Backbone bond lengths (Angstrom), bond angles and torsions (degrees), N, CA, C in turn:
res aa  C-N    CA-C-N  psi(-1)  N-CA   C-N-CA  omega(-1)  CA-C   N-CA-C  phi
1 X - - - 1.469 - - 1.580 106.57 -
2 X 1.328 114.05 149.47 1.434 117.49 -179.13 1.531 108.43 -100.59
3 X 1.259 116.17 151.67 1.484 120.54 173.54 1.474 109.81 -105.79
4 X 1.299 117.60 135.67 1.467 125.65 174.50 1.482 112.33 -96.31
5 X 1.316 121.19 135.69 1.419 119.90 175.68 1.457 110.09 -114.20
6 X 1.324 116.59 138.99 1.428 122.65 178.94 1.541 108.36 -94.04
7 X 1.327 118.11 121.52 1.444 118.17 178.04 1.522 114.04 -58.13
8 X 1.240 120.49 134.94 1.420 128.10 178.21 1.499 108.70 -111.63
9 X 1.315 113.90 138.34 1.547 120.77 175.30 1.468 110.61 -69.19
10 X 1.346 117.57 157.65 1.440 118.93 170.02 1.552 114.20 103.40
11 X 1.320 117.98 6.98 1.422 119.84 174.34 1.482 113.97 93.60
12 X 1.352 117.19 -179.38 1.469 121.85 -174.57 1.522 114.11 -68.98
13 X 1.300 118.37 -29.21 1.470 119.82 -176.60 1.550 112.30 -93.19
14 X 1.306 117.41 10.49 1.475 122.76 -179.34 1.547 108.57 -68.69
15 X 1.249 118.85 133.67 1.519 121.21 176.11 1.449 109.73 -78.88
16 X 1.389 118.81 139.09 1.428 119.84 173.88 1.463 112.55 -58.69
17 X 1.315 115.25 149.13 1.466 121.33 179.79 1.441 110.12 -77.55
18 X 1.332 120.28 146.57 1.415 121.80 175.82 1.482 110.30 -82.71
19 X 1.382 117.31 165.02 1.435 118.43 -175.96 1.513 111.06 -66.24
20 X 1.261 122.36 -35.51 1.500 126.33 178.44 1.500 109.56 -61.76
21 X 1.382 116.93 -42.46 1.474 118.54 -179.86 1.500 112.21 -67.94
22 X 1.344 115.40 -40.82 1.501 121.85 175.92 1.553 110.96 -57.76
23 X 1.340 114.30 -48.55 1.446 120.80 176.64 1.508 111.92 -58.40
24 X 1.358 118.90 -41.23 1.451 120.30 -176.79 1.545 106.77 -68.88
25 X 1.271 119.89 -40.83 1.471 122.26 179.26 1.511 110.00 -65.14
26 X 1.296 119.53 -45.24 1.466 119.79 176.42 1.514 115.20 -62.83
27 X 1.328 116.64 -36.04 1.470 119.07 176.93 1.554 111.14 -71.23
28 X 1.344 116.48 -34.89 1.476 117.26 176.47 1.513 109.80 -66.89
29 X 1.275 117.89 -42.44 1.466 120.72 176.91 1.540 114.79 -61.85
30 X 1.331 114.08 -38.98 1.420 121.94 175.85 1.485 112.90 -65.72
31 X 1.289 113.62 -42.11 1.497 116.53 177.14 1.505 114.66 -65.54
32 X 1.384 115.50 -37.62 1.423 117.66 175.93 1.537 113.30 -67.31
33 X 1.372 116.62 -38.50 1.453 119.98 174.22 1.583 111.70 -61.32
34 X 1.274 114.60 -47.12 1.472 117.83 178.63 1.503 115.10 -61.39
35 X 1.383 112.41 -39.60 1.554 115.80 175.42 1.510 112.21 -63.61
36 X 1.407 115.28 -37.76 1.466 115.98 -178.94 1.505 107.27 -72.06
37 X 1.298 123.71 -35.88 1.435 126.20 177.65 1.455 111.63 -62.85
38 X 1.358 117.02 -42.17 1.500 125.45 178.32 1.523 106.93 -62.46
39 X 1.265 118.34 -44.93 1.496 120.80 -179.84 1.510 109.45 -62.58
40 X 1.371 117.36 -43.68 1.428 119.83 178.64 1.538 114.11 -62.34
41 X 1.267 114.56 -37.41 1.468 118.95 -176.51 1.553 108.86 -74.08
42 X 1.298 116.18 -37.89 1.450 121.92 177.95 1.574 108.21 -67.54
43 X 1.289 119.26 -41.59 1.499 119.52 -177.05 1.611 106.31 -70.73
44 X 1.269 117.14 -23.67 1.479 115.88 178.16 1.587 107.80 -68.70
45 X 1.270 115.43 -23.84 1.482 120.35 174.75 1.457 111.10 80.63
46 X 1.347 114.03 -173.87 1.432 123.24 179.12 1.539 111.70 -88.00
47 X 1.287 117.71 13.06 1.506 120.16 -177.06 1.481 108.74 -63.33
48 X 1.356 120.44 -47.89 1.381 124.30 -178.95 1.502 111.61 -69.18
49 X 1.307 116.58 -37.33 1.501 121.00 178.30 1.482 110.87 -63.70
50 X 1.324 118.07 -46.61 1.446 121.48 -176.93 1.509 110.41 -62.54
51 X 1.355 113.77 -43.43 1.510 116.21 179.37 1.474 112.50 -64.20
52 X 1.345 117.41 -35.71 1.511 120.92 178.00 1.443 111.69 -67.74
53 X 1.369 118.63 -41.12 1.440 119.65 -177.84 1.540 110.27 -74.31
54 X 1.298 121.11 -35.07 1.397 122.50 172.35 1.531 114.53 -61.17
55 X 1.373 110.17 -37.12 1.577 114.64 179.36 1.534 107.25 -68.57
56 X 1.216 120.06 -30.18 1.519 118.78 -178.52 1.498 109.81 -70.91
57 X 1.356 117.06 -33.55 1.459 122.40 -176.07 1.525 110.80 -68.70
58 X 1.311 118.85 -26.33 1.485 121.13 -179.16 1.502 114.37 -66.30
């Protein structure tokens, strides 16, 4: 069987990241993405929501 290695940043002497550290970094990135999405949706305002609700009433 062959082993695959995942390149790690920081040069040849960089220690591989532990699973917990990788998960923490992924969760932080996900949180930042969701925060940005939330801000985008809030800046879009209730314009789309009002149009959608009025459309349902017809």
